[in-house]
N, C-alpha and C positions, 0 to 999 in steps of 0.2 A: 504494500500500500504506500503510495508516494506521499510526500509532505503536503502537497496541495490538497489532496483528498482528506488527509488528517486535519488540516486547518479548517477545511470546510465543515467536517463533522463536529469539531470542537466549537466552531462558531454557531452551528445550529443548536448544539447542546446548550450554549450560553443564552441563546435567544429564547429558548423555552424553559430556562432555569427558573425555579420558584423565586430565586433572588431577584431576577429581573422584574417579576410580578410585584414583589415586595417594594422594590425601589420605585416602581411606577405608582403604586398605591400611596407610598409615603410622599412622593413628589406631588401627587394630586392633593393630598391632605394639607401639605405645607402651603400650596398655592391658595387653597380656600381659607386656611387658618390665618394667613397674613392679611386677609381682607380684600383681596383682589378678585375680579370676576374669573370664573373658571376658563382656562385656556388649554385645549388639548395639545396645541403646539408647544407651549412652555412646559407642560407636564412631561411630554415625550422627550423634549430637549434636555430637561434636568435629569430624567432617567438615563438618557444616553451619557450625560456627563458623569453621573455616578458610576455607571458601568465602566467607562474608560478609566476613571480615577482608581477604581478598584483593581484593575489589571496592572496599571503602571505606577500608581502612587496610592497604595492602600491606606497608609497612615493619614495622608491628606484627605482622602475620601471620608475616613472615619471622623476626622476633626470637623470637616464641613457638615457632614450629615448629623453629627452629634449636636453641634451648635444650632443648626437649622431646626432639628426636631425639638430641642429644648425651648427655643424661642417660639416656635409654632404652637407647641403644647400650652405654653403660658399665655400666648396672645389669642388663642382661638376664641374664648368667650367674648373678649373685647372686639375682635375682628368681625364676629357675627352681628354684634350690636352696633358698632360704630364705624366699621369699615377699615380701610388701610390708614396708616398714620398720616395726619395732615396738621396744618397749623393749629387747628382747634384742639385736637387731642393732645398735642405737645404742650399747648398753653394750659390746658386743664391739668396735665401732669405737674406742671410747675406751680400751679396755684391751688391745688387740692390738698386739704388737710387730712389727717388720719381718719377722722369721722366720715368724711365723704368717701374716702378710699374703701373703708370697710363696708359702707352702704352699697357702693358700686359692686363689690365682690358678691354681695348677697342677693343682688337683683337678677343675675343671670340664671337661666334654668339649669337644673341639675345635669341634664344630658350634655350641656356644653362643656362642663367640667369632665364628664365621662369621656367625651370625644377627645378632650385635651390629654387625658390619661392614656387613651388608646394611641394617640400620636406619639406620646413619650415612650410607651411600651414598644411600639414598632421600631423606634429609634434605638432602644436598648438591644432588641433582637439583631438589628443590622450591625450594631457595634460589636456584637459577640461573634460575628462571622470570622472564621479562620481563613487565612490566606493559603491558597494552594501552593505547593512547593514547585510545581512546574513553571519554568521560566516562560513568560508570555512572548508570543511572536505576533507582530502586527499582521492583521488580516483584513479582508474586505468588510467584515462587520464593524471592526474598529474604525475603518475609514468612513463608513456610513454614519456611525455615532458621532464622529468628529464633525462631519459635514452638517448634520442636523443641529448639533450643539452650537457651532459657530454661526450658522445661518440664522438660527432663532435669536441669537444675541444681537444681531444687527437689524432685525426686522423693524423694530420701533424707531431706531434712529434714521433708517432709510425712509420710512413712512413720513416722519417729521420733515425730512428734506424734500420729499416729493410734494408735500402739502404746503410748501412755502416756508417751512421753518428752518432750523439750523441743525446740521448733523452733529450730534453729541453722543459719544459712546456711553456716557453715564445715563442716557435716557433709555437704556435697554429695558425691555418689558419683562425680563426674568423676574418672577416674584421675589426671590431671595435678594437679588441685587437691588431691585426696586425698593424693597422694604428698607434696606440699609440706607439707600440714598434719601428716601422720604424722611426717615428719622433724623438723619444728619442735617439735611437742608432745612427742614421745618424747625428743628431745635435751634439751629443758628438764627433763623428768622425770629423765633420767640425771644431768644436772648438779646438780639439786636433791638427788638421792640421794647423789651423791659428796660434795657439800658437807655433808650430814648425817652421812655416814660419817666425813669428816675431823674434824668436830666431836666425834663420839662416840669415835673412836679416840684422841683426845688427852686424854680424861678418865679418871679412875680407874674401875675396875669397881665394881659395886654388889652383888657376891655376899655373901650372909650364910651362911658355912659353919657347919653345926651339928655335923658329925661327920666324921672321917677315919679309916677303918680299911682301908687297902689290903691286898688278899689277896696281891698279887704285888709284887715289887720294881721290875720294869721293865714299863711299858706302852708299846706301840708302835701308832701309828695310821698306816696306809698308805692314802693317798687316791689311788685310781686315776683315770684320765681316759678318758672316752668308751667305756667297756667295756659292751657289751650282755651281759646274763646268758646269752642263748641262744647266744652265740658262745664260751662256755667249757664244755669237756667236763665239768668238775666240777659244773656247774649245769644239766646236762641238754642241753647243746649236742650237735650231731651229730658233732662232731670230737673225737678223742682228743688234744687240744692242751694239756691241763693235767695232766701226769703227777704232779706234786707235790700239787696241791690235790685231785686225785681220790682220793688214798689217805691223806693225812695225817689224824691225829686232830684233831677240832675240831667246831665247830658251823657248819653251812652253811644259810643262809637262802634258800629257794627262791622267796620272794615278797616281796622287799624292794623298796620303791618310792622312787625318787629324788624330791626335793622339786620339781625343775623340770628343764627340758631343756637348760640351759647351765651352764657352770662357775660363773660369778660369781653368778648368781641362785640356783642350786641349793645351793652351799656356803654362800652368805650366809644362807639359810634353815635349813641343816642345822647349822652349827657355832656359830651365835649364838643367844642367847635372843631370841625373837620376841614382840613385843607389838603387837597390832592389825595383824598381817601385816607389820610393819616390824622388820628385824633391829636389835637393840641391839648395835652392834659392839664396845662396851666389855665386854659380858658374853658371852664365848665360852668354849669348852671349855679353851682355854689359860689364860685368866685365872682360870678356876675351879681348874685344877690349881695355878697359882701361889699362889692364895689358900689352898689346902690344904697348902702346903708342899712341893710337888713341884718338882724341877728340870726345866725344860722346854727342849726342843731342837726346832728346825724346820729341816729340810733339804729344799730344793725344787729340782726341775728345771724349774720354770715361771718365767716372767719376773717381775721386780720392776720395775715401771714407775715411774720417778721416785722420789719419796719415799713409797713404800708407798701409792700411790693406787688400788690395786685392793682389792676387799673381802677377798680371801684374803691378800694381802700385809699388810693392816692387822692381821689376826689374827696372822700370823707375827711381826710387830713386837713383840708382847707376850711372845714366848718369851724365856727367859733368853739363849739363843743362837740366831740365825737365819742360815742360810747359803744363798745362791742360786747354782746353777750358771750361771744367766743373770742378768745384772744390769740388763737392760732398756735398755742402750745398744747400741753397735755389737757388743759381745760377745754379745748375745742372738741374733745371727745364726748363731752356731755351733750345729750340731745335736748338743747334748750328750746323753749316754746316761744312762738311769735308773740303770744299774749303778754309775755314779760316786758315787751317794749312799751306797753300801755302804762306801766308804772312810771316810766321815764317821761312820757308825754303828759301824764297827770301832774308831775312835779313842775314841768315847764308852764303848764296852763294855770297852775295854782297861784302864780305870781303875776301881778299886773306889770306890763312892760310898755314903754313908750315907743320903742322901735318896732317897725313891721317885722314879723317873725317868719322864718322859713324852717319848717321841721321836716326832716326826711326820715322815713322808716324803710329799712331794707329787710324784707322778710325771707325766711326759708321757704314759706309757702308750700308749693307742691313738688319740691325737689325730690327726685328719686333717692331713696326708696320711700314711696308715699306712706306705707304702713308704719314707718318710723315716725312720720309726722303726726299720725293719728293714734299712735300706740295700738295699732291693729284694729281700730274701730272703723266701722262704716255703716251707712244707713241702709243701702240697697246693694245686694250682690249683683254684680255685672261681670260676667265672663270669668273673672279671676279675682282673687283677694286683692292683689296689687291694684288692679283697675278700679275696684270698689273703693279702696282707700284713697286713690287719686281723686275720685269724684267727691269724696268726703272732705278732702283738703280744701276744696272750693267752698264748702260750707263753713269750715273753720276760718278761712280768710274773710268770708262774708260776715261772720260774726265779729271778727276783729274790727272790720270796717264799721260795723254797727256800733260797737263800743267806743271807737275813736270818734265817730260822728256825734255820739251822745256827749262825750267829753267836750268836744268843741262847742256844741249847743249850750252846755252848762257854763262855759267860760264867759259868756256874755259878750264876747267880741265877734266882729264880723269875720268870716272865714271862707276859705275855698280849699277843697281837697281833691287831688287827682290820684287815681289808682290806675296802674297799668302793669303788665307783666313783661319781663325781659325777653322771653321767647316761649314757644310751645314745645311739645314733645311729640314723638312718633311712636306708634304701636309696634312692638316687636313680638314675634311668635303669635301673630294675630289669629284669633279664633281658637286658640288652645287654652288649656287650663292654666298654663303658666304665663299667659299674656301679661306683658308689662310695657312700660313706656320709657323711652330714652331719648337723648339728644340726637338730632339728625338735621340734615339740610336738603333732603330730597322730597319733602312733602309740604304742601301748602300749610298744613296745620302746625308746622314748625315755626311759622311766621305769623299766623293769625292769632292774635292775642287780645285780651280785653283792655279797654281804655274808657274811663269814665271820670266826669268832673262833677262834684257835689259842692254846692255853695250855700251859704246861709240864706241867700235870697232867691234860691231856685224855686220856681213856682210850679213846675210840671216835670213829669218823667218823659224826657224828650229823646227820641231815637234819631241818630245822625247816620245816614247810610253812605255819605261821601267817603271815598277812600282816603286814609291818612297814613303817613309814614313816620316811623320813629326817627328817621333821619332829619325830620323837621321839628324835633322836640324843642330845640332851643328857640325856634320861631314861636312855637306854642307858649313856651315859658315866658318869653318876652311880652307877648300879647296878654297872657294870663295875669302876670304881675304888673304889667304896664311899665316895665323897665325897658327903655329904648337904648340901643347901643349901635354904634356905627358899624360894627362887625356883623350885625344880624340884619339880614334883608328879609322882610316879610312879603312873600309873593302872593299870599292869599289869606283870608280870614280862617283860622284853624277851626274854631267852633262855629261851623256853618255847613251848609250843603254845597258850598262853592267847590268846583273841581280844582284839584291840586296838581295835575300833571302826572308824568310817569313816576312810578314808585320803584326803587331799587333795593335789592337785598344783597348781602355779602355772604357767599357760601364759605365752606370750611377750607377751600383752597384760596381764599382771599380774592375771589373773582366777584366783581360788582356786576350784578345781572338785573336786567329789566324784568320785574315780576310778571308782567303780562306776557312777554315773549317766553320766559321760562315756563310759565304755567301752560302755555299753548303747546310747547314742545313736549313736556312731560305728561300732559293730561289730555292730549288731542284724542 
């Protein structure tokens, strides 16, 4: 039997080897675990790469496969809920405290962790494979594997070039290499943004106030968390879970759109002046109120990480008084209640003050895991316990607003209160017993949030159907408080049915997208 025939038989044996099947399965699972769409091309190409490395560089193959299996096993639950790494996920990693981390870990369904363990187990099996003593000789199957591996590596860069982009090898579509690039690039962008934020938050604001004629003595801004508009009865939801908001006099906006799908990015674009799509952290609604002679208060049930190194905490720092129920250290592990903020507002309202007042409350609201917000309580069971708790968090927020409204009424001063949510959430594992909600940027409900204004002189429960954008919040704030500034241009009357023009959202890749065009593409 000649050497060519022997090589052919050995190649055929390797092609049908159970190890080839295991490598293919592991490649497929790694692809899915890292949050990228399934690709048969990249699954086959990575399998070919593993087969080649095993023959000619077995230790290198074990190192690569071991690292990839471990990362994929750990990331699988996150990847299924949040997708591949992006600016938002890396930003959340930088600004999430231990309490939020533990809550995130408990929200994923049990079978996500089981799949992660399965990926890890397959990796262990692959690592225990023993190298054959026969010295390998290059053959036609090796050439085919090399061709597929290399060709797949350059598919995405060549496509980018063909579509008018730039040819870059680092733009390869291989999930493993793409994951590493996405983590490094987005992490660098987050660090750069945080550095810019730290620089800007340490300098004086640049507001030029031209007029101050407040209609009310007390202004209150209540920032909700993770509340979808369609989950609140007062805004057209199917459940009667907001008895206060459903009947109180005020202005209720039925088409208010959040700036982005996560707290830090959305509020960064909402509460600050934005120039060239970049928040100017020194110029925010609190510094505007300060510049206009208001006394400002910030009460938060969200974390203060370190020395104000989140976008929202950097705004809070500018208030005359800022108090956090969570300090960002070990105390942040306590599941504090939003209701505790009412003790602080009561203390402020108990004292007569000559200056106009701005009070800001930042809630935990409906932040996942919702059952932690409600201590496991819910009024009506809907699909899953977590979904039921989520709907009940709306009732809790509604009751907090009722109590706050009562405090303001009893103060004897004129007042106006605005409540809105930073962003919505998307259903995961929809229709299953483990259905839950998480951050996303692929659904309209991620951006459709409640917005209402309740004033001491409101005469009716008024519905406003005109579309409004969180990107115009500073314009609203200027009109609402009647603080005029040279830097704020009012294109339309916010509390009205006047059309506002195109509305833009910023996705997790930091792309600014026209909502109407985006919705037409995704929901046609």
